[in-house]
N, C-alpha and C positions, 0 to 999 in steps of 0.2 A: 508371441514367441519369446521365450526367456533366453537371454544371452548366456546365462549360467548353464543352461542345458547344452548350448552349442559349445561352450568352453569345456564342459565335461566330455562331450563326444570327441572333440579335437584332442584332448589330453589322452583319451583311451587309444585313439589311432596312433598317436605319436609315441606313447609308452608301450603299446602292445598288450595292455592288461588293465583290468579294473583296479587292481591294487596299485599299479604304477600311477594311474591317474589320481587315485585317492591321496597318495603321498605327495604328488605335485601340487594338488589343490587344497591340501590340508583338510580333507573330508573323509568320512567313513566310506567303506566299499558299498554298503547298501545305499548311501546317499548318492554315489556316482551312478549306481544301477537305476535308481529312481529317475535321475535326470536324463539318462539315455532313453528310458521307457517313455518319459514325458515328451521328449523330442520326436521319437518314433510315432507316438500317438498324434502329435500335432501335424507331422508331415504325412502320415499314413503310409510309411514305408519301413522296411526292416533295414537298419543301418549297419549292423554288425553280423558277421558270420561267427556265431557263438561256438561252433565246433572246431574252429581253427585255433592253434596255439603257436605263436601269440595271436591275440585277437586281430582280425583283419576286417576292413570295411567291405560291405557288399558293393555291387556295381553302383547302386543308388547312393550308398554310403560314401563312395569315393567322390562323387559329385558334390554331396553335401559337405564333405570335409574341405574341398577346395573353396567352396563358397563360404563355409564357416570361418576359414582362415581369414578371408577378406573382411568378413563382418568383424572379427575380433581385432584385426589391424585397425579398422576404422574406429572401433571403440577405444583402442589404445591412443589413437591420434586425438580423439575427443578428450580423453582423460589428460593427455599431455597439454592440450591447449588450456584446459581449466587449471591444471597445476601451475602453469606459468603465471596465473593471475591470483594465486593464493599461496600462502606459506606452506611448504611441504612438511609433513610429519610422517615418520615411518622409519624403518631400518633397512640397511643394505648389508648383506653378508657377502664380503668380497674375499676371494681367494687369490693369493699372490705367491709365486715361487720366491723362496728366500733370496735367490740370486738377483731378483728384480726389486727387492724391498726398497732400497734407496731410491731407485728410479720412480717407483709408483707412489711411495708413501711420503714424498716431499711435495713438489709443486702441484702435481695433479690432485692429490688429496686436499691440499690447502685450497685450491680453486673450488673443489667440490663442496667443502664445508663452508666456504665463504658464500657460495650460491644457495646452499641448503643448510643453514645454521642449526636447524632442529633435526637434522638427519642423524639417526643412530647408526654409527658405522662399526661393524665387527669385521676384523681382518684375521684371516687364518692363512697358514703357509703349508705348501706341499709341492711336490714336483708336478710339472705341467700335465702329464698323463693322468695323475690322480685327480687333479683339479677338474679336468674335463669330465671325469666320471662323477665328481661331486656336484657339478652343475646339472648333469643329467638326472641325478638322484635327488636334487633339491636340497642338498646339504649346504650349498652356498647359492646365492642368487646370481652371481657373476664371477668371472675369474679372468685375470690377465695371464696368458700362457704363451709359451714359445713352442712352435711346431716346425718341423723340418720340411724344407723344400716347398712343394705345392700341396701339402696336406691340408685338409678341410676339417672343420670342427664337427661335422656330422649333420644329417638332415634334421635332427630333433633340436638343434641349437642354432641360435642366431650368432653369426660371427662377423667381426669387423677387423680386417687386417690393418694394422696401424703402421708398421714399418717392416722392412726386410733387409737382412744383412748377409753378405757372403760369409761362409765359414772358412777359416784359414788354418792350415796345419803349420805349427811353428816349432822351431828347433833352436838350440843354442848356436851362436855364431862359431863356437869352438867345435861343434859336432861335425864329424866327417860325413856330411850328406851333400851330394852333388847339387849344383845350381840348376841343372836341367830337369825336365820332367822325369819322375820316377814312379815305379809301380808299387802296388800294395805289398808285393813279396819283399821288396827292399825295406819298406817300413816295418814289416813284421819282425825284423831283426832287432828293433829298438823297443824299449819299454815306453809306456805312456803315463802321463799325469792327467787324471780325469776326475770329474765329480763322482760322488758316490752313486751306487747302483740306483736306478730310478730316474736318472737324468735322461731326457729324450736324446740329447746330443750323444751321450755315451752309448745309448741303445742303438742309435743309427750307425755309429761307427762299428760296434760289435757285429751288427748284421752284415755290413760290408765285408768284414774279415771272415765271418762264418760262411757267407756265400762263396767266397774265394777259397774256402778250405784252408785258411791261414790262422795261426795263433795270434791272439791279442794279449800281450803281457801288460798288466797294469802295475807299475812300480809304486805309485803313490796315489791315494785317494785324497784330494785336497779340494775344499769347497771354495769356489769363486775364481773367476778368470785371472785376477791380478796375482793371487797367491800361486796359482798354477804357472803363470808366466815367470814369476820369480824363481820357482823351482826349475822350470825349463831352461831359464837363462844360465843356471848353474850346471847344465848338462846332465840332469837326472833323468831326462826322458823327453818325449815329444808331447805337444799339447794341441788342442783344437779349440779355437776361440772365434768369436764374431769379429768382423773387420772393425767395428766400432770399439770394442774392448781393446783390440790391438793398438788402434790409433791413439787411445788415451793412456796406454800403459807406460809406466815409468821405466819399464824394462825393454821397450821396443827396439832400442839401439843395440841391445845385446842379443837380439833374436833375428832370425831370418825366416821368411815365409817359404815353405817347401811346396813346390808345384807337384801336385798329385792328381792327374786328370781323373782317376777313378773315384776321387773323393770330392770332386767339384760339387759343392752343395751350398745351400743357403738355409737360413732359419728366419721365420717370420714371427713378429709380435702380434698377438690377437687379443681382443676383448670378446669374450663369449658370454652369452646369457640365454635364458629361456626365450622361445619364440614369441611368447606373449608376456612381456615383463610388467604389464599393468602400470601401476602408479610409479614404478621405478624407471620408467622410460626417460623422464627428465633427468634424474641424477646420472643415469647411464650415458645419456647423450653428452652431458657435461664432462664426465670422465673420459669418454671416447675422444672428444675434441682436445682435451688437455694432453692425452697420451699421443694423439696423432701428430702433435707438434714436435715430438721427440724423434729425431732422425737416426740416432744411434743408441744401442743398448749393449 
């Protein structure tokens, strides 16, 4: 039995199509079809319901899919053990939100390149929701992303939660906002200073206000928590930042944290990649360990 046939079948089930599997595995669609047919011939069963859209496994196919995942994980472990004994060559396409560039592209990347000096590293930037899609579509091999509350990266991706931070609503000390708990209706009377559209944090905030049928006025679009807190400290609007960014800010003594029970939330830092990363498993583990040592972001 050829493990490449198993890999093709697993990719079809997880992407829901022959074309999706072909993109993931860098093969032609006829090549994927031949591998599926080969596996079906070897096992003597029909693995896919070819009339369904997206493609779904048959009853026998679901069992083969579960077992196939175990086989591929074992292969990945075998590859990893041999990679540790020889110099790694290859490339890693990594996606990183611009807001996390300094965090990710400093010590974690230095550690990665020290361990894998011949690794070809290509880094691109986008908002976290876009990066998740890019990992799914094999545009990048892995991404460091921020997701709100208890959101998960999805069944088709492997995700490693690295850190979690409370989200804080902040205002200028000079702004007339009470120190006790307040509701969204009171906040809706003030403008906000937020990242550009596409930011997951801004999207989550807008959904809260929309669900409450309240307006969300954005006074300034400013990139980065420190610049936002600088503008908030001057009384230009409210902001929402992670607890870590607030604790490090040069403006924290000019700001107060506003207690808004309806906005009690957190964000988590994740490393996400394909379920079968192949030879990249070693570099990704190295990156995961370096990032996991970071407690604030």
